[in-house]
DRENDO-1510 file (C-alpha; in Angstrom, 1 decimal, always signed):
<recs>
REC; n; res; u; v; w
REC; 1; MET; +41.7; +104.5; +110.6 .
REC; 2; ILE; +37.9; +104.6; +110.5 .
REC; 3; ILE; +36.1; +105.2; +113.8 .
REC; 4; ASP; +32.3; +105.3; +114.1 .
REC; 5; ARG; +31.5; +108.6; +115.7 .
REC; 6; PRO; +29.5; +108.0; +118.9 .
REC; 7; ILE; +26.0; +109.5; +119.2 .
REC; 8; GLY; +26.2; +113.0; +120.6 .
REC; 9; LEU; +29.9; +113.5; +119.6 .
REC; 10; SER; +30.0; +116.2; +116.9 .
REC; 11; SER; +33.8; +116.2; +116.7 .
REC; 12; PHE; +36.8; +114.2; +117.9 .
REC; 13; ASP; +38.6; +117.5; +118.7 .
REC; 14; ASN; +37.8; +117.4; +122.5 .
REC; 15; ALA; +38.9; +115.3; +125.5 .
REC; 16; LEU; +36.5; +112.4; +124.8 .
REC; 17; GLY; +37.3; +112.4; +121.1 .
REC; 18; ARG; +41.1; +112.4; +121.8 .
REC; 19; THR; +40.7; +109.5; +124.3 .
REC; 20; ILE; +38.7; +107.5; +121.8 .
REC; 21; ILE; +41.4; +107.9; +119.2 .
REC; 22; GLU; +44.2; +107.1; +121.7 .
REC; 23; LEU; +42.5; +103.9; +122.8 .
REC; 24; ASN; +41.8; +102.8; +119.3 .
REC; 25; VAL; +45.4; +103.4; +118.3 .
REC; 26; TRP; +46.5; +101.5; +121.4 .
REC; 27; ALA; +44.1; +98.6; +120.7 .
REC; 28; VAL; +45.2; +98.3; +117.0 .
REC; 29; ARG; +48.9; +98.1; +118.2 .
REC; 30; GLN; +48.1; +95.4; +120.7 .
REC; 31; GLY; +46.5; +93.4; +118.0 .
REC; 32; LEU; +49.4; +93.8; +115.7 .
REC; 33; ILE; +51.9; +92.6; +118.3 .
REC; 34; GLY; +49.6; +89.7; +119.3 .
REC; 35; ALA; +49.0; +90.7; +122.9 .
REC; 36; PRO; +47.5; +87.9; +125.0 .
REC; 37; ALA; +43.8; +88.3; +125.8 .
REC; 38; ASP; +44.3; +88.7; +129.5 .
REC; 39; ALA; +47.0; +91.4; +129.1 .
REC; 40; LEU; +44.8; +93.2; +126.6 .
REC; 41; LEU; +41.7; +93.2; +128.9 .
REC; 42; ASP; +43.8; +94.4; +131.8 .
REC; 43; GLY; +45.5; +97.2; +129.8 .
REC; 44; PHE; +42.1; +98.3; +128.4 .
REC; 45; CYS; +40.5; +98.5; +131.8 .
REC; 46; GLN; +43.4; +100.3; +133.3 .
REC; 47; ARG; +43.2; +102.9; +130.6 .
REC; 48; LEU; +39.5; +103.3; +131.0 .
REC; 49; VAL; +40.0; +104.0; +134.7 .
REC; 50; SER; +42.8; +106.5; +134.0 .
REC; 51; SER; +40.3; +108.2; +131.6 .
REC; 52; GLY; +37.8; +108.6; +134.4 .
REC; 53; VAL; +35.5; +105.6; +133.6 .
REC; 54; ALA; +34.8; +104.1; +137.0 .
REC; 55; VAL; +35.1; +100.4; +135.9 .
REC; 56; TRP; +34.8; +98.2; +138.9 .
REC; 57; ARG; +34.6; +94.7; +137.3 .
REC; 58; ALA; +35.0; +93.6; +133.7 .
REC; 59; PHE; +34.8; +90.3; +131.8 .
REC; 60; ALA; +35.7; +89.2; +128.3 .
REC; 61; GLY; +34.6; +85.8; +127.0 .
REC; 62; LEU; +35.6; +84.2; +123.7 .
REC; 63; ARG; +33.6; +81.5; +121.9 .
REC; 64; THR; +36.1; +79.1; +120.4 .
REC; 65; LEU; +36.5; +76.1; +118.2 .
REC; 66; HIS; +37.9; +73.3; +120.3 .
REC; 67; PRO; +36.7; +69.7; +120.8 .
REC; 68; GLN; +37.0; +70.1; +124.6 .
REC; 69; TRP; +36.5; +73.8; +125.4 .
REC; 70; GLY; +33.5; +75.8; +124.4 .
REC; 71; GLY; +35.0; +79.1; +125.4 .
REC; 72; TYR; +37.7; +81.0; +127.3 .
REC; 73; GLY; +37.0; +83.7; +129.9 .
REC; 74; TYR; +38.9; +86.6; +131.5 .
REC; 75; ALA; +37.7; +88.4; +134.6 .
REC; 76; TRP; +39.1; +91.8; +135.7 .
REC; 77; ARG; +38.6; +93.4; +139.1 .
REC; 78; ARG; +39.7; +96.9; +140.0 .
REC; 79; ASP; +41.1; +95.7; +143.4 .
REC; 80; ALA; +42.8; +92.6; +142.0 .
REC; 81; SER; +46.5; +92.4; +140.8 .
REC; 82; ALA; +45.8; +90.1; +137.9 .
REC; 83; VAL; +43.2; +89.0; +135.4 .
REC; 84; GLU; +41.6; +85.6; +136.2 .
REC; 85; PRO; +41.5; +83.3; +133.2 .
REC; 86; ALA; +39.0; +80.4; +132.9 .
REC; 87; GLN; +38.2; +77.6; +130.5 .
REC; 88; PHE; +34.6; +76.5; +130.0 .
REC; 89; GLU; +34.1; +72.8; +129.0 .
REC; 90; ARG; +32.0; +72.3; +126.0 .
REC; 91; GLY; +28.6; +70.7; +126.7 .
REC; 92; ARG; +25.0; +71.3; +127.9 .
REC; 93; GLU; +26.0; +73.0; +131.2 .
REC; 94; TYR; +28.1; +75.6; +129.4 .
REC; 95; ASP; +25.4; +76.2; +126.8 .
REC; 96; GLU; +22.8; +76.7; +129.5 .
REC; 97; VAL; +25.0; +79.1; +131.5 .
REC; 98; VAL; +25.5; +81.3; +128.4 .
REC; 99; ALA; +21.8; +81.1; +127.4 .
REC; 100; GLU; +20.7; +82.3; +130.8 .
REC; 101; SER; +23.2; +85.2; +130.9 .
REC; 102; PRO; +23.0; +88.7; +129.2 .
REC; 103; PHE; +25.3; +87.3; +126.5 .
REC; 104; GLY; +22.6; +84.7; +125.6 .
REC; 105; LEU; +20.2; +87.5; +125.0 .
REC; 106; LEU; +22.7; +89.4; +122.9 .
REC; 107; ILE; +23.6; +86.3; +120.8 .
REC; 108; ARG; +19.9; +85.7; +120.1 .
REC; 109; ARG; +19.6; +89.2; +118.9 .
REC; 110; LEU; +22.6; +88.7; +116.6 .
REC; 111; GLN; +21.1; +85.5; +115.2 .
REC; 112; SER; +17.7; +87.2; +114.5 .
REC; 113; PRO; +17.1; +87.3; +110.7 .
REC; 114; GLY; +17.5; +90.6; +109.0 .
REC; 115; PRO; +18.4; +92.2; +105.7 .
REC; 116; VAL; +22.0; +92.9; +107.0 .
REC; 117; PRO; +23.7; +90.7; +109.6 .
REC; 118; GLU; +24.4; +92.6; +112.8 .
REC; 119; LEU; +28.1; +92.6; +113.9 .
REC; 120; TRP; +27.4; +93.5; +117.6 .
REC; 121; ALA; +24.6; +94.0; +120.1 .
REC; 122; ASP; +24.6; +95.9; +123.4 .
REC; 123; ILE; +22.7; +95.8; +126.6 .
REC; 124; ARG; +22.6; +98.1; +129.6 .
REC; 125; ARG; +21.1; +97.4; +133.0 .
REC; 126; HIS; +20.9; +99.7; +136.1 .
REC; 127; LEU; +21.7; +97.7; +139.1 .
REC; 128; SER; +20.4; +100.0; +141.8 .
REC; 129; GLY; +17.9; +102.8; +142.2 .
REC; 130; PRO; +14.3; +103.0; +140.8 .
REC; 131; GLU; +15.5; +102.0; +137.2 .
REC; 132; ALA; +17.2; +98.8; +138.5 .
REC; 133; ARG; +16.4; +95.7; +136.4 .
REC; 134; LEU; +18.0; +92.5; +137.6 .
REC; 135; ASP; +16.6; +90.1; +135.1 .
REC; 136; PHE; +19.7; +87.8; +135.0 .
REC; 137; PRO; +21.4; +85.9; +137.9 .
REC; 138; VAL; +24.8; +87.6; +137.3 .
REC; 139; LEU; +23.1; +91.1; +137.6 .
REC; 140; GLN; +21.7; +90.1; +141.0 .
REC; 141; GLU; +25.1; +89.0; +142.1 .
REC; 142; LEU; +26.8; +92.2; +141.0 .
REC; 143; ALA; +24.1; +94.3; +142.6 .
REC; 144; ALA; +24.5; +92.4; +145.9 .
REC; 145; ALA; +28.2; +93.0; +145.8 .
REC; 146; GLY; +27.8; +96.8; +145.4 .
REC; 147; GLY; +27.5; +97.3; +141.6 .
REC; 148; THR; +25.3; +100.1; +140.4 .
REC; 149; ASP; +25.4; +99.9; +136.5 .
REC; 150; TYR; +26.1; +97.3; +133.9 .
REC; 151; PHE; +27.0; +97.4; +130.2 .
REC; 152; ALA; +27.7; +94.4; +127.9 .
REC; 153; ARG; +28.4; +93.9; +124.2 .
REC; 154; ALA; +28.5; +90.7; +122.1 .
REC; 155; VAL; +30.6; +90.8; +118.9 .
REC; 156; SER; +30.2; +88.3; +116.1 .
REC; 157; PHE; +33.1; +87.0; +114.0 .
REC; 158; GLY; +31.7; +84.7; +111.4 .
REC; 159; LEU; +31.3; +84.0; +107.7 .
REC; 160; GLY; +29.6; +87.0; +106.3 .
REC; 161; GLY; +28.8; +88.2; +109.8 .
REC; 162; ASP; +26.7; +85.1; +110.5 .
REC; 163; PRO; +27.2; +84.4; +114.3 .
REC; 164; SER; +25.9; +80.9; +114.0 .
REC; 165; ARG; +28.8; +79.9; +111.8 .
REC; 166; GLY; +31.8; +81.7; +113.5 .
REC; 167; THR; +33.2; +82.7; +116.8 .
REC; 168; GLY; +32.6; +85.7; +118.9 .
REC; 169; ILE; +33.5; +87.8; +121.9 .
REC; 170; GLY; +31.4; +89.1; +124.8 .
REC; 171; PHE; +32.4; +92.0; +127.0 .
REC; 172; SER; +30.8; +93.2; +130.2 .
REC; 173; PHE; +31.6; +96.2; +132.4 .
REC; 174; ALA; +30.1; +97.1; +135.8 .
REC; 175; THR; +30.7; +100.1; +137.9 .
REC; 176; ASP; +30.2; +100.8; +141.6 .
REC; 177; ARG; +29.9; +104.6; +141.2 .
REC; 178; VAL; +26.7; +105.7; +142.9 .
REC; 179; SER; +25.4; +107.5; +139.8 .
REC; 180; GLY; +26.4; +104.7; +137.5 .
REC; 181; PHE; +28.0; +105.0; +134.1 .
REC; 182; ARG; +27.9; +108.5; +132.5 .
REC; 183; GLU; +26.8; +108.8; +128.9 .
REC; 184; ALA; +30.4; +109.8; +128.0 .
REC; 185; ASP; +31.6; +106.5; +129.5 .
REC; 186; LEU; +29.2; +104.5; +127.4 .
REC; 187; SER; +30.2; +106.5; +124.3 .
REC; 188; LEU; +33.9; +105.7; +125.0 .
REC; 189; LEU; +33.1; +102.0; +125.3 .
REC; 190; ARG; +31.0; +101.8; +122.2 .
REC; 191; ALA; +33.6; +103.7; +120.1 .
REC; 192; THR; +36.6; +101.6; +121.3 .
REC; 193; LEU; +35.2; +98.1; +121.6 .
REC; 194; PRO; +35.3; +97.3; +117.9 .
REC; 195; ALA; +39.1; +97.8; +117.8 .
REC; 196; VAL; +39.6; +96.0; +121.1 .
REC; 197; SER; +37.5; +93.1; +119.7 .
REC; 198; LEU; +39.7; +92.9; +116.7 .
REC; 199; ALA; +42.8; +93.0; +118.8 .
REC; 200; MET; +41.5; +90.3; +121.1 .
REC; 201; MET; +40.4; +88.2; +118.2 .
REC; 202; ALA; +44.0; +88.4; +116.8 .
REC; 203; HIS; +45.2; +86.5; +119.8 .
REC; 204; GLY; +42.0; +84.4; +119.9 .
REC; 205; GLY; +42.6; +83.2; +116.4 .
REC; 206; TYR; +46.1; +82.2; +117.3 .
REC; 207; THR; +44.7; +80.3; +120.3 .
REC; 208; ILE; +42.0; +78.6; +118.3 .
REC; 209; ALA; +44.5; +77.5; +115.7 .
REC; 210; SER; +46.9; +76.2; +118.3 .
REC; 211; GLY; +44.1; +74.3; +120.0 .
REC; 212; LEU; +42.8; +72.8; +116.9 .
REC; 213; LEU; +46.3; +71.7; +115.6 .
REC; 214; ALA; +47.1; +70.2; +119.0 .
REC; 215; ALA; +43.7; +68.3; +119.1 .
REC; 216; TYR; +44.0; +67.0; +115.5 .
REC; 217; LEU; +47.8; +66.5; +115.1 .
REC; 218; GLY; +49.1; +66.1; +118.7 .
REC; 219; SER; +50.7; +68.7; +120.9 .
REC; 220; ASP; +54.3; +68.5; +119.5 .
REC; 221; ALA; +53.2; +68.1; +115.8 .
REC; 222; GLY; +50.7; +70.9; +116.2 .
REC; 223; ARG; +53.2; +73.2; +117.6 .
REC; 224; ARG; +55.7; +72.4; +114.8 .
REC; 225; VAL; +53.1; +73.0; +112.1 .
REC; 226; HIS; +51.9; +76.3; +113.7 .
REC; 227; ALA; +55.6; +77.4; +113.9 .
REC; 228; GLY; +55.9; +76.9; +110.1 .
REC; 229; ALA; +56.8; +73.3; +109.5 .
REC; 230; VAL; +54.4; +73.0; +106.6 .
REC; 231; ALA; +56.5; +72.1; +103.6 .
REC; 232; ARG; +55.8; +68.6; +102.1 .
REC; 233; GLY; +58.8; +66.4; +102.7 .
REC; 234; SER; +60.0; +68.4; +105.6 .
REC; 235; VAL; +61.1; +65.6; +108.0 .
REC; 236; GLU; +63.7; +64.9; +110.6 .
REC; 237; SER; +65.1; +61.8; +112.1 .
REC; 238; ILE; +64.2; +61.2; +115.7 .
REC; 239; ARG; +64.5; +58.3; +118.2 .
REC; 240; ALA; +61.4; +57.3; +120.0 .
REC; 241; VAL; +59.5; +54.6; +121.8 .
REC; 242; LEU; +56.6; +53.6; +119.5 .
REC; 243; TRP; +53.3; +52.7; +121.0 .
REC; 244; TYR; +50.7; +50.9; +118.9 .
REC; 245; ALA; +47.3; +49.9; +120.3 .
REC; 246; ASP; +44.5; +48.1; +118.6 .
REC; 247; ILE; +41.0; +46.9; +119.7 .
REC; 248; ARG; +40.8; +43.1; +119.5 .
REC; 249; GLY; +38.0; +41.7; +117.3 .
REC; 250; PHE; +36.7; +45.2; +116.4 .
REC; 251; THR; +35.4; +44.3; +112.9 .
REC; 252; ALA; +33.1; +41.6; +114.2 .
REC; 253; LEU; +32.0; +43.8; +117.1 .
REC; 254; ALA; +31.2; +46.7; +114.8 .
REC; 255; GLU; +29.1; +44.5; +112.5 .
REC; 256; ARG; +26.7; +43.5; +115.3 .
REC; 257; THR; +26.7; +46.9; +117.2 .
REC; 258; PRO; +24.8; +50.1; +116.4 .
REC; 259; GLY; +27.0; +52.8; +115.1 .
REC; 260; GLY; +26.4; +55.2; +117.9 .
REC; 261; ALA; +27.4; +52.6; +120.5 .
REC; 262; VAL; +30.5; +51.8; +118.6 .
REC; 263; ILE; +31.6; +55.5; +118.5 .
REC; 264; ASN; +30.9; +55.7; +122.3 .
REC; 265; MET; +33.0; +52.7; +122.9 .
REC; 266; LEU; +35.9; +54.0; +120.8 .
REC; 267; ASN; +35.8; +57.4; +122.5 .
REC; 268; GLU; +35.9; +55.8; +126.0 .
REC; 269; THR; +38.6; +53.4; +125.0 .
REC; 270; PHE; +40.9; +56.0; +123.4 .
REC; 271; GLU; +40.5; +58.4; +126.3 .
REC; 272; THR; +41.4; +55.6; +128.7 .
REC; 273; LEU; +44.5; +54.8; +126.7 .
REC; 274; THR; +45.5; +58.4; +126.2 .
REC; 275; ALA; +45.2; +59.5; +129.9 .
REC; 276; PRO; +48.4; +57.7; +131.0 .
REC; 277; LEU; +50.3; +59.0; +127.9 .
REC; 278; ARG; +49.7; +62.6; +129.1 .
REC; 279; ALA; +51.2; +61.8; +132.5 .
REC; 280; HIS; +54.3; +60.0; +131.1 .
REC; 281; GLY; +55.2; +62.3; +128.2 .
REC; 282; GLY; +53.7; +60.3; +125.4 .
REC; 283; GLN; +52.2; +62.0; +122.3 .
REC; 284; VAL; +49.3; +60.6; +120.3 .
REC; 285; LEU; +50.0; +61.0; +116.6 .
REC; 286; LYS; +46.9; +59.5; +115.2 .
REC; 287; PHE; +43.9; +57.3; +115.6 .
REC; 288; ILE; +43.6; +54.7; +112.8 .
REC; 289; GLY; +40.1; +53.3; +112.8 .
REC; 290; ASP; +40.2; +51.2; +115.9 .
REC; 291; GLY; +44.0; +51.6; +116.3 .
REC; 292; MET; +46.2; +54.3; +117.9 .
REC; 293; LEU; +49.8; +55.3; +117.3 .
REC; 294; ALA; +51.8; +57.3; +119.8 .
REC; 295; ILE; +55.4; +58.1; +120.4 .
REC; 296; PHE; +57.7; +58.9; +123.3 .
REC; 297; PRO; +60.7; +60.9; +121.8 .
REC; 298; PHE; +64.1; +60.6; +123.6 .
REC; 299; ASN; +67.8; +61.4; +123.3 .
REC; 300; ASP; +70.8; +59.6; +124.7 .
REC; 301; ALA; +70.4; +61.1; +128.1 .
REC; 302; THR; +66.7; +60.3; +128.5 .
REC; 303; ARG; +66.5; +57.0; +126.6 .
REC; 304; ASP; +66.2; +54.6; +129.5 .
REC; 305; GLU; +64.0; +56.8; +131.6 .
REC; 306; THR; +61.7; +57.3; +128.6 .
REC; 307; CYS; +61.5; +53.6; +128.1 .
REC; 308; ARG; +60.5; +53.1; +131.7 .
REC; 309; HIS; +57.8; +55.8; +131.4 .
REC; 310; ALA; +56.4; +54.1; +128.3 .
REC; 311; LEU; +56.1; +50.8; +130.1 .
REC; 312; ASP; +54.6; +52.5; +133.2 .
REC; 313; ALA; +52.0; +54.1; +130.9 .
REC; 314; ALA; +51.2; +50.8; +129.3 .
REC; 315; ALA; +50.7; +49.1; +132.6 .
REC; 316; GLU; +48.4; +51.9; +133.8 .
REC; 317; ALA; +46.5; +51.8; +130.5 .
REC; 318; MET; +45.8; +48.1; +130.8 .
REC; 319; LEU; +44.6; +48.4; +134.4 .
REC; 320; ALA; +42.4; +51.3; +133.3 .
REC; 321; ILE; +41.0; +49.3; +130.4 .
REC; 322; ASP; +40.2; +46.4; +132.8 .
REC; 323; ARG; +38.2; +48.9; +134.9 .
REC; 324; LEU; +36.5; +50.3; +131.8 .
REC; 325; ILE; +35.5; +46.8; +130.7 .
REC; 326; LEU; +34.0; +46.0; +134.1 .
REC; 327; ARG; +32.0; +49.2; +134.2 .
REC; 328; ARG; +30.7; +48.8; +130.6 .
REC; 329; ARG; +29.7; +45.2; +131.3 .
REC; 330; ARG; +27.7; +46.3; +134.3 .
REC; 331; GLU; +26.0; +48.9; +132.2 .
REC; 332; GLY; +25.2; +46.4; +129.5 .
REC; 333; LYS; +27.4; +48.2; +126.9 .
REC; 334; PRO; +29.6; +46.5; +124.3 .
REC; 335; ILE; +33.1; +45.7; +125.5 .
REC; 336; ALA; +36.4; +45.0; +123.8 .
REC; 337; ALA; +39.9; +44.1; +124.9 .
REC; 338; VAL; +42.9; +46.1; +123.8 .
REC; 339; ASP; +46.2; +44.8; +122.5 .
REC; 340; LEU; +49.3; +47.0; +122.8 .
REC; 341; ALA; +52.9; +46.8; +121.4 .
REC; 342; LEU; +55.9; +48.9; +122.3 .
REC; 343; HIS; +59.1; +49.2; +120.3 .
REC; 344; ARG; +62.2; +51.4; +120.3 .
REC; 345; GLY; +63.7; +52.7; +117.1 .
REC; 346; GLU; +64.6; +55.6; +114.8 .
REC; 347; VAL; +61.9; +57.1; +112.6 .
REC; 348; LEU; +61.4; +60.0; +110.2 .
REC; 349; TYR; +59.1; +62.6; +111.7 .
REC; 350; GLY; +57.4; +65.3; +109.6 .
REC; 351; ASN; +55.1; +66.2; +106.7 .
REC; 352; ILE; +54.2; +63.4; +104.3 .
REC; 353; GLY; +51.5; +63.3; +101.7 .
REC; 354; ALA; +50.0; +65.0; +98.6 .
REC; 355; ALA; +50.5; +68.6; +97.7 .
REC; 356; ASP; +47.1; +69.6; +99.1 .
REC; 357; ARG; +46.7; +67.0; +101.9 .
REC; 358; LEU; +49.5; +66.4; +104.3 .
REC; 359; ASP; +49.9; +64.2; +107.4 .
REC; 360; PHE; +52.4; +65.0; +110.2 .
REC; 361; THR; +53.4; +61.6; +111.2 .
REC; 362; VAL; +56.3; +59.0; +111.6 .
REC; 363; ILE; +57.5; +56.5; +109.0 .
REC; 364; GLY; +60.2; +53.9; +108.9 .
REC; 365; PRO; +60.8; +50.2; +109.5 .
REC; 366; ALA; +60.3; +50.7; +113.3 .
REC; 367; VAL; +56.7; +51.8; +112.7 .
REC; 368; ASN; +56.0; +48.8; +110.6 .
REC; 369; GLU; +57.6; +46.5; +113.1 .
REC; 370; VAL; +55.6; +47.8; +116.1 .
REC; 371; ALA; +52.4; +47.2; +114.1 .
REC; 372; ARG; +53.5; +43.6; +113.3 .
REC; 373; ILE; +54.3; +42.9; +116.9 .
REC; 374; GLU; +50.8; +44.0; +118.0 .
REC; 375; THR; +49.4; +41.2; +115.7 .
REC; 376; LEU; +51.2; +38.6; +117.9 .
REC; 377; CYS; +49.2; +39.6; +121.0 .
REC; 378; GLU; +46.2; +37.3; +120.4 .
REC; 379; PRO; +48.1; +34.2; +119.2 .
REC; 380; LEU; +50.6; +34.5; +122.1 .
REC; 381; GLY; +47.9; +35.2; +124.6 .
REC; 382; HIS; +49.1; +38.5; +126.0 .
REC; 383; ASN; +47.8; +42.0; +125.8 .
REC; 384; VAL; +51.1; +43.9; +126.0 .
REC; 385; LEU; +54.1; +42.9; +123.9 .
REC; 386; VAL; +57.5; +44.5; +124.0 .
REC; 387; SER; +60.4; +44.4; +121.5 .
REC; 388; ALA; +63.9; +43.3; +122.4 .
REC; 389; GLU; +65.2; +46.8; +121.6 .
REC; 390; LEU; +62.9; +48.3; +124.2 .
REC; 391; ALA; +63.6; +45.5; +126.7 .
REC; 392; ALA; +67.3; +46.2; +126.5 .
REC; 393; SER; +66.7; +49.7; +127.9 .
REC; 394; VAL; +64.7; +48.5; +130.9 .
REC; 395; GLY; +66.7; +47.8; +134.0 .
REC; 396; ASP; +63.9; +45.9; +135.8 .
REC; 397; ARG; +63.6; +42.7; +133.7 .
REC; 398; GLN; +61.2; +41.2; +136.3 .
REC; 399; ARG; +58.4; +43.1; +134.6 .
REC; 400; LEU; +59.2; +41.3; +131.3 .
REC; 401; GLN; +58.5; +37.7; +130.4 .
REC; 402; PRO; +60.6; +36.4; +127.4 .
REC; 403; LEU; +58.5; +34.7; +124.8 .
REC; 404; GLY; +61.3; +33.7; +122.4 .
REC; 405; GLY; +61.9; +34.6; +118.8 .
REC; 406; HIS; +59.0; +35.2; +116.4 .
REC; 407; ARG; +58.6; +36.0; +112.7 .
REC; 408; LEU; +57.2; +39.4; +111.8 .
REC; 409; ARG; +55.5; +39.8; +108.5 .
REC; 410; GLY; +57.8; +41.6; +106.1 .
REC; 411; VAL; +60.8; +41.3; +108.4 .
REC; 412; SER; +63.5; +38.9; +107.4 .
REC; 413; GLU; +64.9; +37.9; +110.8 .
REC; 414; GLU; +63.1; +36.6; +113.9 .
REC; 415; ARG; +62.6; +39.1; +116.6 .
REC; 416; GLU; +62.8; +38.4; +120.4 .
REC; 417; ILE; +59.5; +39.3; +122.0 .
REC; 418; TYR; +58.6; +40.0; +125.6 .
REC; 419; ALA; +55.3; +40.2; +127.5 .
REC; 420; LEU; +54.8; +43.0; +130.0 .
REC; 421; PHE; +53.7; +41.9; +133.5 .
REC; 422; VAL; +51.1; +44.2; +134.9 .
REC; 423; ALA; +50.7; +43.9; +138.6 .
REC; 424; GLY; +47.1; +43.8; +139.8 .
REC; 425; ARG; +45.7; +42.1; +136.7 .
REC; 426; GLU; +43.9; +38.7; +137.0 .
REC; 427; ALA; +46.2; +35.7; +137.3 .
REC; 428; GLY; +47.4; +34.5; +133.9 .
REC; 429; ARG; +46.8; +37.9; +132.2 .
REC; 430; TRP; +49.9; +39.8; +131.1 .
</recs>
């Protein structure tokens, strides 16, 4: 193990040197076993306190790659029984909070051009006494609460050490000791934070991968891929309610609408459709242009309940789409109706595609049939259509209006189709 020797430490053969080695060995072990970030921060702070470092409050924040979250945070207090985790939503507010904090200053230092990219940057601020410098809001808050000294480090993990292209970790430590941090305390922090950063990033990388896979593949598919289901042709047969939604008249709408407005409409429409799925156990598999495919897996014991949940989600989605259309119309934005089909069947679920480009999805006749049923929505004058197979699992048939048998393209026999009644929609709309 290579450890940078702190300034002023001529040998590791003393109490401080032995503590540095012990903490580095501990941090590396935590990284190897994949210790969660909150447990790692708690263990590190507890060991600092046991070593005589009067840590009062500590924080670790990880920049991450996720479409919703810009970062994760973990706050430690000496008088608290557990680390407090937090998620920071991506956007202007989060960026401004970071920019106006000590971490913003450190990140700017790391991003400054130089012959060799810097991997980390430090800042220290006295919070009390004649040398006090409270040039950030968080320092004022810590000082008001009784803090006397503050130390922070930002660590860059990027391509070639470029912080603008990768992720990173920020640490901060505050003490309430009257005399502040000792030089030995700072030497201990500086000598051990590289290993702690690597250990935390080991878990951070796992979290980033899990989040990205869930965002791009869906929660269940992402979990399966992350657990090792990566072989092409690795599929299993499952039974599920299939949900296929499509925006009516999208091609004509896209031709006469600016691209940015189309993307905004798609995002709002898909979020409106997805929200009820989360509450009722549905999983979005993919967005196909202006379409959306989702599944509600079930077994024998859960079949009928799952079918009811799928219909409830469809009803909630249609009411939410109505509200979205009214709001967008008031705002002068483009609007579009959504058609939705639900079907129950057996499908193959897993990895399909080329050797170097796979898709984790479902295939089978049931998938084709639900897409064909959706095309009947406009000619039959209903927004939500349900197959006979799904209707057979629904006890409350008052919600369903039989529409008779209809031909589906590519299907030899007629299929009985039903319309879902959605209470609260305008008269005549199903």
